[in-house]
N, C-alpha and C positions, 0 to 999 in steps of 0.2 A: 431251154424247153418252152415250147408257148402255152401260156392258160389256156386253160378248156372250158370255152365257149358256154356260158349259163345257156340251157332250154329257153324257148321261148315260150309264150303263155298270150293269148288272142282271145281277149275277152269275149270278144265279135264275132268269134267264129260259130256258126250256126249247128255244128256239135257240140260245142260247149256250149251257147243258148239249151238244146234241148236233154244233154245229159254231161253235163263237168265231168265227174266222175271218172270216166279211165281217163278221162286229161290230165287230171288230176293223181291217179296213179303215179301212171307214168312217171309226169313230175316229181315230184315225194322218192322217187324209187332213183333218182337222178340224185337230188342233192335237195339243200335248205330254200333255194331261193333259184328264182327263175328270174330271166330278164321278158319287162312287161312293154318297155319302150328305152331307147338310148338313155334315159333319166328313170327311169322309174324299173323297181325291184317288185319284184311278190316272194312271197315268204309263204313255203309252202308245209313243212309240216308245225305240232303243237307246240312240241315243248322251245318251239322258238317266238313263233304268234304269242302262246301264252303269257307270256314275260312281254313282251316288247309293247300286250298291248295296254300296261301302264308302266313305262319305259317314260320318266318324262324328259327323255332325250329325241324321242320323237313328238311332234307340236303338228297344232295343224296351220301355223303362216307358212301358208304356199307362200312362193313368190310370184307375183306379178308374169311373170317372163317362163316360168315351168311350165312349158309346154308338155309335160306328164301332166298333169293335173290341169292343162287350160278346158275355160268354161266360156261358151259360147256366149257373144250377145242377144240380146232378147228377155222377156220375162224370166224364162225359166234360170238364166245366166245368173243378172241381177240378184237375183232372191236366190239361188246357191252360194250367193260368196257372203249373203248374210244373214243364215239360219246358224244357230249356234252348233251344231259339228261342224261347218267350215270355219269356225273362230277358237281362241282360248279359250277353256274352260276359266284361267284365272283372271281372263280382261272381263269376263263377264257371269261372275261370278249370281250375282245375285239374280238376273234371270236363268241360272239352274241351278238354281233354287226352289227357285215358282214355280219352274217346267217339271222337278224333281216330284216336287212335295203332290202338285195335280196328281201325278203317276205313281203315287208311293205305295208298296204294300199293306201297309192297313189303309189309304184314300181306296184302292182296290179290292180289300177284301169286304169294304164297307157299304158296297154294291151288290154282291155275291146274293142275294133273292131277286134282285133287277133282274142281274142278267141271267140266273136261272130261267123266271118266267119270259125272258126275250128269247132263251133255249128255247121253249116251250112255245111259247107260239111259233119259232120257224119250225116246229119238228112236226106240229100237227099235222098240215099238207101232208108231207113224205109219207105217214103212220098207215092214212086214209088212201092214197095211192101207189104205195112202196116202192117209189121213188126222188130221189133226195138231187139236185144238180147245188153240190157242196160249195162251192164260193158262192154262187147269186142267190142260192137261197139259204143256205143256216151262216156259212163265215163270214160272209160282210155284213148280214144287219146285223147279227150278234154284236161284231164290233164295232160297227162306224155309229150304229142306236149306243154301246157303251159311251165310245171315247164323246161324243158329239152333249149329251150329259155330264160326263166328267169334268168337258172343259166350260159348260153354261153355251153350247150353239147348239139352236133348233135343230132338230132331227127332221124338216120337213122336205130338204136336199139331197138325203142320200139315195136316190133314183138319178139322180144326177150325177155324185160323184159316186157311183157303180160304175155309169157309162163313161167316164172322165180317169175312170182307175189306172188303166193302162197305159195314158198318157200322162196322169199323176208320176205314175213309177220311175218314166221318162227326165221326168225334167226334173226330180231327187236325185239322179247317176250324174257322174262324169262321161262317163260313158256311152253316149249321146249321137249318135251316127246325124249327119248333118240332115238325113229327109225326113228327119222324126219330130226336128225339134222345128219345127212352125206346130204340129201336134201339142206339145210338152207346152210351149208358150201359151197356145190357145185357153190350154182345161187352168196352166198354175193363175195363170188372167184369170178363169172365173172363180178358180176358189176364194181368188186374194178380193174377188170382190164382193164374194158372200160372205167373209167372213170383216171386210169393212164395215158392210151396213149392222153387226153385230158389233162390233167397237164403237158407232154411232150410237147406238142403242144403247148402251154401256153408259156412256159419254152425258148421256142427259136421263138415264137409270140405273145407276151400278148396281149388281145384282150381288157382291159376292163372290163371287165366282173366280175362276183363272182369269178369265178375259177383261173384269173389272180390278183385280189385282197389280194387274204391268200395265193399266193405267199410271199414268207420268214415271214411269220407268225407262220409258227410250219410247227413241221416237216412233210416230205413228207408221211407218213401213217396216219397220224392226222390230216391233207386235205383231203387225199380219203376215211377217214373213213368217215369222215364226210361230204363230199357232195354225198358220196353213200347214208348214210341217210337221206340228205337233200332230192337228188334225190326223191328214195324212199316214203318220207313220205310226200313229195310234190305232189307227186300224191296222194296216196295212201288217203291222209284225203278229197281231193277232190272226186276221184272218189267213195270212198262206199259214201259221203252224197248225189252226184248226185246219186246212184243206189238205195239208201234207199227211197231217194227223192221218186223218180218218179215208185217204187214200192210202198210209201204210198199212192201217188192219185192215181193211181189202184184199191187201194183196199178199198180208201175213194173218191169215183167219186163226190160224192155233194159235196165236200172240195177242186175238182179239180173244179167245177162247178162254186163253189165262187172265187175261183184263177183268174179265165177266166171272170168272171162280174164285179172285182175288182184287178188292175193290181197294184195299190198300194200296196197288202198286198202280193208281192213277199218277200221284203226281213224279212219280218215276217214267211213267208214260209221257205224261208231257216232255221233263228234259228230252228224253229217247226220242222224243218227236224229232226239236229241238236241233236234235246232233246229226240225226240220219239225215235231213233235208233245209239244211239252215235258211230261216225265213232270209236274212241279209247274209251272202253270200262274200264277201267287200269290208275291209274299211280302210280309208287312208289315212296315212302320214306325212309329215316331212323328215329328213330328219336334220334335228340341231345340232351338232358335231359328229365326226366319226361314228356311227358305229359298222362294229363286228358279228358278223352270222356267218357261222362255219369257217372257212377258211378264204374266204372273202366279206371284205372292208369298205363299206358302201359311204360316200363322201356326206361331207358337210354340205343341205338343199338340196337332195335327191330325195322324189315320193319312193313312199315303201307301200305297198297292198299287202295288208296283212289277211290273208285269204283263208279266212273260218271256215267255209264249206270243205275245202280241203283238210285243215288242217281239224276239223272233226270227225275225218276216214282216216285218216293217220293210222297206219297198220302196228304201232310199236305203240300207241297209248288205246284203239278198243281193239278187241278180239272180235274176227268177222264183222270188219266194220259195215258193211255193205247189207245187214241183215239188222232188223228190229230186235229189240231186248227189250218187251216192259219192265224187265226188272234191271237189268242192267243200273250196281252199283260197284264203285267208284263210275260217276260218267263224266269227268272231268272236261265237257265241251267247249266252245268258246262263241255258239250260235248267237250269243246276244251281245257278243262282243269284249266289255271289259275294262274297268279303268273308270278312272270322271266321264271316258267319251262313252263309253257302255248305252246299249239302248235304251232310248228313254221309256219305252212301251213295254221291256222284260214285264218286270211287275204285273200290271197289268196282265201281260198276255197270261201269262202263267196265270195268277188266280182264274179268266177266264175261262183257258184251258184246260184248268181240273173241274170248273163248273159244266161245263160242255157235255165234255167224254164223261162223268157226272151222271149229266142226261140226259145221253146217246145210251149207257150202259142201259139206265134203266126201263128202257124205250124199244130198246132196238134188241134181238138176238142176230144176224146176223147182218154184211154187210157186203154185198158180189160186185165190184164193174159192170155197168150195164154200154160201157162203150169205151171207148177213146180218151182219156183226158189229153184235154188242150192246153198248150199251158199261154201261155204271157210272157211274151219274150222281153227278155229283161236282162242284162250283161249282171245286175246287181242284186236284185229280188227274184228268190223262186217262189212262184205264184201260179197260179192256173184262171183260165176263163172259165173255166167248166170238167165236171170230175162226176160222170153219170151212175150214181149207186141203185141198185137195188136194194132197199132195207127190209127187213122180216120184225116186223112189229115183235116184242117182246107176251 
């Protein structure tokens, strides 16, 4: 009897880019594994994804000739090979500690008042006009201002960063079609130049911030590449979570009313926003030894795509997974990854999310969609270019 062929998954299929969840449901129903490429497998179900995120049999030491995780030449490709998420943490423990400390829960909580001030500033025009385009007028300004201040980067370039956000997202994904590579290269070259200028300034005048602490630990290229990545991931995760959270509340007005009636649910609501539409859809690993998933053994040296967004809608773990439930508890989602390679911006996103939605509940009594949301096309990130809302002040 011939072995059953695994279903195929194409992360770049236009239908998947627009709404991956119907495809995810089909893949989960067929089994815990799918085929991404001849040398790459996707893991679809929570019961396997969650433990594999912490499994030391999986690493980031991808072979140079692995076609499933080949990264193009050019600025984006070179940077992608040097950033921490594509390295083994054990080999870069000092860098990992510095970056984790910069975005730790304690550090993030110390900026609560500043986050609230930025949120109030962003909401003020919307409360006057009754209109809010969430990504550009709330989610991005809050996220990029806070992350720049945490890292010691001036926020004077945030307009330029917003203009290049879509191209930057493509720079940090292995799923990059050839036509998109020039824009990704150009955007990342600009961000590297911006960070390099800050690095040179800190050499002249150290300031006790993250940039200053990294001096002497790594080469200039490694510092610049990882700071550029940290700047991007620090605002991208929060921006996407705030955007998708606002969209979910507009689509589920009953849950918005529930949240207004019981503010103790804000933190569980933030976790639910991350589960419902994970900011990062996948994380990649390579097998260091054979790994068995279900009835299939994956050989050493194969790429494994842990499908976070798919696992977060697993019917075996979440009742009615396509519905927003701001009180969902327990909520064992994997929207921020897990283990030592988990999302560096997770703690910051949680703190910012709680502050943003607390402020929104203080100032707004109703949210309605004012038009069709526009997605930023990306296989890796669930992000939006526009979410137009009508807001009714409290």
